C-alpha positions in Angstrom: -8.8 -20.1 20.0 -9.1 -16.9 22.1 -11.7 -14.2 22.6 -9.9 -10.9 22.7 -11.1 -7.4 23.5 -9.9 -4.3 21.6 -9.6 -1.0 23.4 -8.9 2.2 21.5 -9.6 6.0 21.5 -12.8 6.8 19.6 -11.1 8.1 16.5 -11.6 6.7 13.0 -7.9 6.3 12.1 -7.2 4.3 15.2 -10.3 2.2 15.0 -9.6 1.5 11.3 -6.0 0.3 11.9 -7.1 -1.9 14.8 -10.0 -3.3 12.7 -7.5 -4.6 10.2 -5.4 -6.2 12.9 -8.7 -7.7 14.3 -9.6 -9.2 10.9 -6.2 -10.8 10.6 -6.7 -12.4 14.1 -10.1 -13.6 13.0 -8.6 -15.3 10.0 -6.4 -17.2 12.5 -9.5 -18.4 14.3 -9.8 -15.9 17.1 -12.9 -14.0 18.2 -12.7 -10.2 18.5 -14.9 -7.7 20.3 -14.5 -4.0 20.5 -15.6 -2.3 23.8 -16.6 1.3 23.7 -19.3 3.9 23.9 -22.3 3.4 21.6 -21.2 5.9 18.9 -18.0 4.0 18.1 -20.0 1.0 16.7 -20.6 2.9 13.4 -16.9 3.3 12.9 -16.4 -0.5 12.7 -17.3 -1.8 9.2 -16.8 -5.5 9.4 -19.7 -7.6 10.6 -17.2 -10.3 11.7 -16.2 -8.1 14.6 -18.3 -8.0 17.8 -19.1 -4.8 19.7 -20.0 -4.3 23.4 -21.5 -1.0 24.5 -20.1 0.8 27.6 -21.1 4.0 29.2 -24.9 3.9 28.6 -25.4 6.6 31.2 -22.1 8.6 31.0 -21.5 8.3 27.2 -24.9 7.8 25.5 -25.5 7.8 21.8 -24.7 11.2 20.3 -22.1 12.2 22.9 -19.1 11.4 20.8 -19.9 14.4 18.6 -18.7 16.7 21.3 -15.3 14.9 21.6 -14.8 15.0 17.8 -15.6 18.7 17.7 -12.9 19.3 20.3 -10.4 17.1 18.4 -11.1 19.0 15.2 -9.9 22.2 16.7 -7.5 21.1 19.4 -6.2 24.6 20.4 -6.6 26.7 23.4 -9.6 25.9 25.6 -10.6 23.1 23.2 -7.4 21.3 23.9 -8.0 21.2 27.6 -11.6 20.1 26.9 -10.3 17.3 24.8 -7.9 16.1 27.5 -10.8 16.1 30.0 -12.9 14.0 27.6 -9.9 11.6 27.2 -9.7 11.3 31.0 -13.5 10.6 31.2 -13.0 7.8 28.6 -10.2 6.2 30.5 -12.3 6.4 33.7 -15.2 4.8 31.8 -13.0 1.8 30.8 -11.7 1.4 34.3 -15.3 1.5 35.8 -17.1 -0.8 33.4 -14.7 -2.9 31.4 -13.8 -5.3 34.2 -17.3 -6.6 34.5 -17.8 -6.6 30.7 -14.6 -8.7 30.3 -15.9 -11.2 32.8 -19.3 -11.3 31.2 -17.9 -12.1 27.8 -15.1 -14.4 29.1 -12.4 -12.3 27.5 -9.0 -14.1 27.3 -6.8 -11.1 26.6 -6.8 -7.5 25.4 -5.4 -5.5 22.4 -4.9 -2.0 23.6 -4.1 1.2 21.7 -1.2 3.0 23.4 -3.4 6.2 23.6 -6.0 4.5 25.8 -4.4 3.4 29.1 -7.8 2.2 30.6 -7.4 -1.1 28.7 -4.0 -1.7 30.1 -5.1 -0.9 33.7 -8.0 -3.2 33.5 -5.9 -6.0 32.0 -3.5 -5.7 34.9 -6.4 -5.6 37.4 -7.9 -8.8 35.9 -4.5 -10.5 35.4 -5.2 -10.9 31.7 -2.5 -10.7 29.0 -2.5 -7.7 26.8 -0.7 -6.3 23.8 -0.1 -2.6 23.1 -0.5 -1.1 19.6 0.9 2.3 18.4 -1.4 3.3 15.6 0.2 6.8 15.6 3.8 7.7 16.5 4.9 5.5 19.4 4.5 7.2 22.7 7.5 5.3 24.2 9.8 7.9 25.8 13.5 8.0 25.4 16.2 10.3 26.8 17.6 12.5 24.1 14.5 12.3 21.8 11.6 14.7 21.5 8.1 13.5 22.5 6.0 12.3 19.6 3.8 15.4 19.7 6.7 17.8 19.4 7.9 19.4 16.1 11.6 19.4 16.9 14.2 18.1 14.5 16.6 15.4 15.5 19.7 16.8 17.1 22.1 15.3 19.6 23.3 18.5 21.3 23.1 19.8 24.9 20.8 22.6 23.7 18.5 20.1 21.9 18.4 17.9 25.0 17.4 20.8 27.1 14.7 21.7 24.7 13.3 18.1 24.7 13.4 18.0 28.5 11.6 21.3 28.9 8.9 20.5 26.4 8.3 17.2 28.2 7.7 18.9 31.5 5.3 21.3 29.7 3.5 18.4 28.1 3.1 16.6 31.4 1.6 19.7 33.0 -0.9 20.0 30.1 -1.8 16.3 30.4 -2.0 16.2 34.2 -5.8 15.7 34.4 -5.5 12.6 32.3 -2.5 11.4 34.3 -4.5 11.9 37.6 -7.1 9.5 36.3 -4.5 6.9 35.4 -2.8 7.2 38.8 -6.2 7.1 40.7 -7.3 3.8 39.1 -3.8 2.3 39.3 -3.9 2.9 43.0 -7.5 1.6 43.3 -6.5 -1.6 41.4 -3.5 -2.1 43.6 -0.9 -1.4 40.8 2.3 0.2 41.8 4.6 2.5 39.8 1.9 3.6 37.3 1.1 7.3 37.3 1.2 8.2 33.6 0.0 6.9 30.2 3.4 5.7 29.1 3.7 3.5 32.2 0.9 1.4 30.8 2.5 -0.4 27.8 2.4 -4.1 27.5 5.3 -6.3 29.0 4.5 -9.0 26.4 4.4 -7.3 23.0 4.2 -3.8 21.7 3.3 -3.3 18.0 3.9 -0.2 16.0 2.9 0.9 12.5 6.0 3.1 12.3 9.1 1.4 10.8 12.5 2.3 12.3 13.6 3.7 8.9 11.0 6.5 9.3 11.8 7.1 13.0 14.5 9.1 14.7 17.3 6.8 15.9 16.2 4.9 19.0 18.3 2.9 21.4 16.0 2.3 24.4 13.0 0.5 23.0 12.0 -2.7 24.9 13.1 -6.0 23.5 9.4 -6.9 22.9 8.8 -3.9 20.7 7.9 -4.9 17.1 7.7 -2.6 14.1 5.1 -4.3 11.9 4.3 -1.5 9.4 0.9 -0.4 8.1 -2.1 -2.4 9.4 -4.0 -2.8 6.2 -6.1 -5.3 4.3 -4.4 -7.2 1.5 -6.6 -5.5 -1.1 -5.3 -2.0 -0.2 -1.6 -3.1 -0.8 -1.8 -2.3 -4.5 1.3 -2.2 -6.6 2.7 1.4 -6.8 3.1 3.1 -10.2 6.6 4.0 -11.3 7.6 7.6 -10.7 7.4 9.6 -13.9 7.6 13.3 -14.8 4.3 14.1 -16.6 3.8 17.5 -18.0 1.1 18.4 -15.4 1.6 17.3 -11.8 -1.1 15.4 -10.1 -1.7 16.3 -6.4 -3.8 14.4 -3.9 -4.8 16.3 -0.7 -6.5 15.1 2.4 -6.5 16.4 6.0 -8.1 13.3 7.5 -11.4 12.7 9.1 -11.0 15.3 11.9 -9.6 18.2 9.9 -11.5 17.9 6.6 -13.7 20.9 7.5 -10.9 23.4 6.9 -12.3 25.1 3.8 -9.8 28.0 4.0 -6.9 25.6 3.9 -8.3 23.8 0.8 -8.9 27.2 -0.9 -5.2 28.0 -0.4 -4.3 24.6 -1.8 -6.4 25.2 -4.9 -4.5 28.5 -5.4 -1.2 26.9 -4.8 -1.9 24.1 -7.4 -3.0 26.7 -9.8 0.2 28.6 -9.3 2.2 25.3 -9.8 0.1 24.3 -12.8 -0.9 21.1 -11.0 -4.2 19.1 -11.0 -5.6 18.7 -7.6 -7.8 15.9 -6.0 -9.3 16.9 -2.6 -10.8 14.3 -0.3 -12.5 16.2 2.6 -13.9 13.1 4.4 -17.3 14.7 4.8 -16.0 17.9 6.4 -17.2 20.4 3.7 -20.7 21.3 2.7 -21.9 20.8 -0.8 -21.6 24.5 -1.5 -18.0 24.6 -0.4 -17.1 21.6 -2.4 -18.7 23.1 -5.5 -16.9 26.4 -5.0 -13.5 24.6 -4.8 -14.3 22.5 -7.9 -15.0 25.6 -10.0 -11.3 26.0 -10.6 -10.1 24.0 -13.7 -8.1 20.9 -12.8 -9.7 20.6 -9.3 -11.8 17.6 -8.3 -13.4 17.4 -4.8 -14.8 14.3 -3.2 -15.9 13.4 0.3 -14.4 9.9 0.5 -12.2 7.9 -1.9 -10.0 4.8 -2.0 -7.0 6.6 -0.5 -4.3 4.1 -1.5 -5.6 4.2 -5.1 -5.6 8.0 -5.1 -2.1 8.2 -3.7 -0.8 5.7 -6.1 -2.1 7.8 -9.0 -0.7 11.1 -7.6 2.8 12.7 -8.0 2.6 14.4 -4.6 0.5 13.9 -1.4 -0.5 16.9 0.7 -1.5 15.8 4.2 -1.9 16.9 7.7 0.6 14.3 8.8 -1.6 11.4 9.8 0.4 8.2 10.1 -1.9 6.2 7.8 -1.6 8.7 4.9 2.1 9.1 5.3 2.7 5.3 5.2 0.4 4.9 2.3 2.3 7.6 0.4 5.7 6.0 1.1 4.3 2.6 0.1 3.3 4.1 -3.3 6.5 6.2 -3.8 4.6 9.5 -3.6 6.5 12.4 -2.1 4.9 14.3 0.7 4.1 17.8 1.7 3.1 17.7 5.3 1.1 20.5 6.9 0.9 19.4 10.6 -2.1 20.7 12.6 -2.1 18.8 16.0 -1.4 15.7 18.0 1.6 13.7 16.7 1.4 15.4 13.3 4.3 17.8 14.0 6.5 14.8 15.0 5.5 12.9 11.8 6.4 16.0 9.7 9.8 16.2 11.4 10.5 12.6 10.5 9.4 13.0 6.9 11.8 15.9 6.5 14.6 14.1 8.4 14.4 11.1 6.1 14.1 13.1 2.9 10.8 11.8 1.6 9.0 15.2 1.6 8.8 18.7 3.0 7.0 20.4 5.8 4.3 22.8 4.7 3.7 25.8 7.0 -0.1 26.3 7.1 0.2 30.0 7.5 2.3 30.5 4.4 0.9 32.1 1.3 -0.5 30.0 -1.5 2.4 31.2 -3.7 4.8 29.8 -1.2 2.9 26.5 -1.1 2.9 26.4 -4.9 6.7 27.0 -5.0 7.2 24.1 -2.6 5.1 21.9 -4.8 7.4 22.7 -7.8 10.5 22.4 -5.7 9.5 19.0 -4.4 9.2 17.6 -7.9 12.7 18.8 -8.7 14.4 16.7 -6.0 15.5 13.4 -7.6 17.0 12.0 -4.3 13.5 11.7 -2.9 13.0 8.7 -5.1 15.9 6.8 -3.5 14.7 7.6 0.0 11.1 6.5 -0.8 12.4 3.2 -2.3 14.4 2.6 0.8 11.4 3.2 3.1 9.1 1.3 0.8 11.3 -1.8 1.1 11.3 -1.4 4.9 7.5 -1.3 5.0 7.3 -4.4 2.7 9.7 -6.3 5.0 7.8 -5.3 8.2 5.0 -7.8 7.7 1.9 -5.7 8.2 -1.4 -7.1 9.7 -0.6 -10.7 9.3 2.7 -10.5 11.1 1.1 -8.2 13.8 -1.7 -10.8 14.3 0.8 -13.6 14.7 2.8 -11.6 17.3 -0.3 -10.6 19.2 -1.7 -14.2 19.2 1.6 -15.6 20.4 1.8 -13.1 23.3 -1.8 -13.4 24.3 -1.8 -17.2 24.2 1.5 -17.8 25.9 1.4 -14.9 28.4 5.2 -14.5 27.8 7.2 -11.7 26.2 7.7 -12.0 22.5 11.2 -10.8 21.7 11.9 -8.8 18.5 14.6 -10.0 16.3 16.8 -7.2 15.1 13.9 -4.8 14.3 15.4 -1.8 16.1 18.7 -0.7 17.5 
């Protein structure tokens, strides 16, 4: 069996999804090693997965804290600082990964779409690689907004112009990262590669997003596979049936990067009080003990740092989320309507798709707590949401998850040939 490298950005949600794919590959008999800076080791929970440290000089232990602080508040100067850190990470992989792959006799790579360094090195070493979209797919398509854009789906000349203009602005913002991609592509003798989206695998591209939750697409490559959530079997618990209890139960989480937003959680507490709803907050370690205690003083409010999220969502009537892909997919899988309050990255795009497919509403983060409370009440009064959730839940169930993704990845990496999708997208 093969020994495969996993390359990803240093964020928990991406590492966690790829860890589940890795465990499924290990079950098939393969060996898996993550390659990254020292701090990422602590994000990997399974002892069955290997880890190889890169960047001892440029990315020593403790340096990830700076990147995560920028990602937690990715606005203004912080956004450009984060892009610079992303560029440095890509450069690190391009400098050190080739020798590391040779040293460990790597047979192929599994590369997150957001980290082009893995793809560039795979091409340099002539190794097979698979791309994985843990967040919204970054594949570009004429007539569709970029994944990071909040636009609704419209097929009009005005919408096309808006999409095109926003794409140019985005490329200008990301130019420092693209410069690193272009530099190492040229150094490695690779032609036609100047941006991140030029780096996706020619063998197999895997996505957690199912077509039923995306905008209509017509230009995806034939080897693009929608596999659904990358999860362990234990997390795929049976959802509870939707009922109408006297008091609504709300689960709220802003993920591992945004869990520090105490003011947002305060507003959620007031909103749930207005809507006469019980609230469970999971702040993922972002709040202090004092802040947690202050929030929990309100009757009907429980505050925890971490929790079994699928279980919490299955027990809730509504999920309030920043729009992270994992939370949204968990909610759909457990038939829990969504209120999405996008903050950054692909979250505005996720929110637009949630609204487009009628499985929830978008929550403006600057609105008043009374407005939020009214949205909570309104969401519970929309019976058509159940049918939409059931449709998407069925699509997720059919997608195959980690086991299917592992089979596709294994086939592509062993054969070195494109694995063609069978009717998974238009």
